[in-house]
N, C-alpha and C positions, 0 to 999 in steps of 0.2 A: 374512333379506336380503329375500326376495321381500315380505314384508309391509311392510318398511321402504320398498321401492320402491313399493308400490302407495299406502300412505300420503302418500309424497311427491308422486305423481302426482294424489291426490285434492286434496292441498292447493294444488297448482300450479292445478287446474281451478277451485277455489274462489276464488283469489286472481284470476283470469282473468276469473270471471264477476262478481266485485265491481268490477274495473276497469271493465267493460263497462256495468254497471248504474249506477256513479257517472257515466260519460260520457253515457249515456242521460239520467239525471237533469238534467244541464247542458244537454243539447240540448231537453229538454222543459221547462227552467225550473222545475222541480219540486224538492220537498224530500223525500227519501228517508231512511228510517232505515238505519242500518248498524250492524253490532256493532263495538266498539271495536278489537278485535284486527284486523277486516278494513280498517278506516281505517288503522290503522298500517301494514300491509301495502302499501296502495296509495300511502300517503306514500313509503315506501321503494322502490316500483316506480319512481315517478316522480324520485325523487331519483337512484337508481342509472342511470337513463337520462338524466341531466344536464338534466331539465326541472324546474328549481328552482321557477320561478312556479307550475307546476301542483301541484306539492309542497305549495307554501305555501298555495295555495287550499285544497287538501284539509285541511291541519292547522288552519287557519282554521275552516273547516266542522265538523270533529271537535270542536274545542274548544267551539263553539256547542253541540253535542249533548252532550257530557261536559265542562262547565266545571271540574269538580273532579278531573279526571285529571291526576295530577303526570307520567304518562308522557307524554301529549300535549304538555304544557307543556315538557318536556325536548325534545321531537322539533322543536319550533317553536324553541326555543333553539339547537338544533344547526343548524338551517337558517340562523338569524340569523348564527351564528358563521362559517358557511361564506361568508358574504355580507360578513363583516367588520363586522357590526353588535353589536359585543361589549357595549356599555352595555345595549342592549335585551335581549341574551340574558340577561345578568346578573338584570335585573329580572324576567324569567320565571322563572329558577331560583330567585330568592328567593321569589317565590309558590308555586312547587313545592315548596320545602323547608318552606314553611308548613303545606302539604297532607300532606307525608310527611316530617318531621322526621328520621326514623332511615334514611331511603333513602341509602345511600352512594353510589349511582350519581348522584345530583344533585351531591353533593360532588365526586365525580370530574370530572364535566363541568364543574362551575363552576371547578375548578383548573385544567382545560385552557384555559377562557377566560381566566382570570387570567393564565396563563403567556403566552398570545398578546399580552397586555398588558405583557409584562415585569414583572408584579407577582409575582415568584417567592416572596416571603416570604409574600405574601397567600394565594398558592397552597398552600404548606406548611401555613400555621396552618388553612386550610379543610379539609385532609385529616386533620390531627393531631386537629381538634376531632371529626371522625367515629370516632375510635379506637373509642371506647366502643361504637359501634353495629355494628362489624364482627364478624359471626358466622362465616360461611364465607369461605373465601379471604382470610384475613387475610394470608397470605404474599404474595399478589398486590397487596394494597392497600399493603404496605410497599414494594413494588418501585414503584408509582406515586411515592409520597413520594420513594424514591431516584432516580426519573427526574427530578423536579423539581430536586432538588438538583444532579444532574449537568449538567442544562441551565443552572443558575446558576452553573456551575463551583465549587461546595462539593463537591469529591470526597471529603474526608474524611467528611463527613455522608451521602453517596450509599453510600459504603463500609459505613457502620454500618448503614444501612437495608437494605442487600442481605444483610448477615450475620444480621439480625433474621429477615428473609424465609426465609432458609435453615435457621435455628434452629427456625422454627416448622413449617416443611415441609422436611426434608432430602431429600425426593426431587424438588424443584422444580428440574428440570434447567435450565429457563430462566434462573431466578435464578444458578444456578452459572455458566451461560455468561456471563450479564450481569456477574457479578462479575469473571470472569477479563478480560473486554473493559476494564472500569473500571481492573484492575491494568495491563493492557498499555498503557493510555493515560497513566496516571500515573505508573508505574514503582514503586508502591508493593508492591515484591516481597517484603520482609522480613515485612510485616504479613499478606501474603497467604499466606506459609509458615507462619507461626505459627498462622492461623487455619486452613488447610486440615490441618495436622497435628493439631490439637484435633478438627477436625471428623472426620477419618478414623479417629480413636482410637474415636469411637462409631459412626461409619458406614463401616466398612472395605470395603464391597463398592460403594462409588461410582466408577463408572469417571470420570465427568466431574470429580470432586474429586480423583482421582490424575493425571488430565491437568492440571488446574489447578496442582497442586503441581508437576508436572514443569516446566511453563512458567516458574513461579515462580522454580525452582532455576536455570533457564537465564538468567533475568534477572540473577542475581547469580553468574554463570558456574560454577556448580555442577554440571557436566554429568554427572559419574558418578552423582550423586544423582538428577538429572532421568531419567537412563536408567533407573534402578531404578524409579523411578515408572511409567514406561511399561511396563515388564515387568509390574509389579502390575496395571496397567490392562488388558493383554493377558490375564493370567490370570484376570481378570473376564469379559472378553468379547474374543475374538479375531476377531471379524467384523465389526470396524469399522476403517476404514482409517486414522483419525487417530493411534492409538499407533504403528502401523507407519511411518507417514510421520514423525512426530516422532523416533522412536527413530533413524531412518535419518539424519535432519538434523543431531542429536546427536552421532551416530558420525562424520558427516563434520566437525563442529567439532572431535572428538577425534583426527581424521586417521586412524580406523580403516575405511578406504574399503571393504575386502571385506566386513566386517560390515555396513556401511551398505547396501552392495548387495543383501544378503540379505533386508534389511528392505523397502527401497524396491520391490524387485521383486515382492513379494506384494502391494503396494498396486494393481498393475495388474489383479489378480483381484478386488478388493473395491471398486473405484470405478473410475468412467470418467476415463481418465487425463487429466491437464492439463499444460500446458507445463512449470510448474515441477517435475513429477514427473520428466519425462523430460529436463529440464536437469539435475536433481540426479543422475539415474542416469548420465548422459553425463559429468557431471563426475567420479563415482567411477571409471568406466572411464578417463577421462583421467589421473586420478592414479595408476591402476594401470597406466598406459602402454599401454592397450589401445586405441589412437587410433582404429582403425577402427570399433569399437563405441561408442566415444566419439562420433564423427562422426555414426554412424546415430542415436543418441538426441537430440543437438542438432538434426539435421534433422527428426526427429519433433516436436520441440517447436515447430519453426516452422511445419510442415505443420498442427498443431493450431489454432496462432494465428499466421497470418500476420504479425501486428504484434508479436511476440515479439522485442524487440529482443536481450535478452539471449542468446538462442539463436544469432542471425546472429553476433553479436559474438564468442561462444566458438568458434564455427566458424571465424571469421577467425583467433583466437587460436592455433586447432591448426596451421593452415596457416603461421602465422608461427613457430610452435616449429620446425617443420622447414625454415624458410626459403624455403617456397614461397609467395613474397611475391604473385605474380602470382593465384595461386588465392585468396589471402585477401582481395584487394580488391573482389570482389562482396559477399562477406559483411560487410565492414565498411561498404560503401556501404548496404547493406539497413539496418543497424543505424542508421546517421546519418541515411538518410531517415526512419525512424520515430520517432527523437528528434533532431531537426534543432539544437535549441538545447543539446545535451548536449554539451559541448567534450571530455570524454575520449574519446568515440567518435570526434569529428573528428580527435583527436591520432593515434589509432591509425591511421586510413584516410592521414593524412598521412605517417606513418612508413612505412606500406607502400608507398606511391606512390613515396617516395623510394627505398627498398630495390629496387623494381621498375624503377629508373630512368625513373620518369614525372615528370622534374623540373619541368617547367612547371607541371603541376598540383599537384604537393606544394608549389613555391613559393607558389602563389596560396593554397591552404589553410593553411599556416603563417603567411602574414600576415593572414589572416582570423582565425585564432586569437589572434594577438597583438594584434588591435584590442580583444579581449575581456580577456585578461590578459597582462600585460607582464613579470610575474615568473616565468615558465616557462623556465629555462636551456635545456633540452632542446629548445624550441619554437625559440629563436633559433638554437641550433645547427644545427637542422634547416633553417631557413630559410637560413642562411649556406652550407651544404653544398649545397643546391639550386642556389643561385646560382653556387658555384664550379663545378658540374658543367657548368653551362651557359656557362662562361667569361664570366659577367656579373661582372667585377671591380668595377665601380663600385657596382652593386647590393649586392654582398657587402660592399664597404666601407661603405656607408652602412647596410646591416643591422648591421655591427660597432658602429657609432657609435650606433645607436638601442638596442642592447642594452647599451652602456655607460651610456647615459643612464637606461635603465629599472633596470639591476641594479647599477651600479656598476663599477669597475675590476676585473673578475675575470680571473685568469690565461688562461681561455679565450678571452676577446676579443683578448688580445695574440697568443696562438698563431695566432687566426684572421688577424690582421693580417700576422703572418709568412709563413702560408702564401699570403696574396693576394699579398705583395711577391715570394715565390719563384716563384709561378706567373707574375706579370707581369714576369719577367726582371730582378728587382732582389735579386740573391743577398747583396750586402753589407746592405743594409738589413734583409733577412730575417733574416740571421745575427745582426745586432745584436738585433733584436727577440725572436729565440729564445732568446738569452743571457739577456737580461733576464727572460723568462717563466720559463726554467729555474731562475734564480736565486731568483725569487719563489716558485716551489713546483713542484719537479721532476716530482712526480706527477701534474701536469696535462698532461704531455707527450702522454699516450694520446689526447687530444682531437683530435689531428692525425688519428688514424685514423677518429674519428666524422665530421669534417669531409670525409675524401677517404680512403676505404678503400684505393683503388688507390695512394696515395702509399706504401703499405709496399714496393711493388716499384721504387720510385724509387731507384736506387743513388747518384746524387748527393745526394739529401735523406738517405739513410742516412748517408753519409760525413760529411755536415755536421752530423747529430745526434750521431754519435759522437764527432766533434771537440769539439762543446758539452759532452758528458758529460765528456770528458778533461779539457778545460781547468778544468772546474769541481772535478774531483777534485784537480787540481794546486794 
């Protein structure tokens, strides 16, 4: 290690000296001779420093000194490509290829330029023509072809070339990971299952392949088989968090929350915790009715990431479960603030405000929601309820009419009208409306308690409803 450090320092010193010598040459308006490798290092120095003009000057000077260097022609082609001068870059690469026809790096750069021109077929053909010259790293070369097909949205061809890369080099973890990403994007789970089963028959100790197979089984909802694959992966390497995490998430899907916890809690010791991990642990505790621990882990998820809306939402949901509506509101507000355009979060907040008797804000929020989606029955019910609680009979009546126009003549709107008439001291009209509503759908009567929960204690209303039920039976 000491020798490597010394070599690096020596090389760094040489490059620095070469740069200083080159700049001295420019100041003195002279022509110095440089070794080609040092010129390449000077070019890369200026390029990395975002001094493209200087890099181009050096490469032009270098080509004057070494006119038959394919490496220098490639360097200039790369600089031209960065400037968007694709045709000029391709001409230089043609010249480089005439000097070194078997150099696959020239083909790789040429295919990159062609891709930037959206000439995907030409880019693929370029690399395929170079296949006979690929000696080492053939697996990586096949991956390059797969990348072009993926960018071209020819996903099946991309899949095939990634498989070829893996068949050439079963230890190419990068290719295995890339294959899973492609499967995840395309949903090609069945073919992935068949490939990985065959691959694992020959390479049973591939941790990544077992994980790929697990995820493919999840894609077709075969969770027990997916869990088995995680167990095989853990038998190979129990020091990586991925299998523990995936096993925990699979067990959540299987509703085996205690077992899921055992896996997820282990991840804390293997990996820097992230909000999703703490969220999933909290979710398990919630399902196991340990609400205090659930709250603790949901809070941790939001402490790690202040913009983790799911954590805030679930804290709101926990308090809503125990009808602690006032406590739920700040967490719902936080979730809404993070995702202002996500209507389900606003709907949760509107409901909590209604339950917490903050009727004015609830009314405004339900109205806002209904400007985006008019086919949400519960939102109309919430709006009407907020109006009724504020004795805004005209607004409630208008809301009923808007709901009817948006969703048709549902029994819920008739019950709302009946309740408005009843609260507006029109008992006869209310009774008639209730009779019609009950005749249309007797089970819809329960919506009365959604509009006005306290109406359950109204003795006169109870008597009226009992009479309507009795008349219906007669």
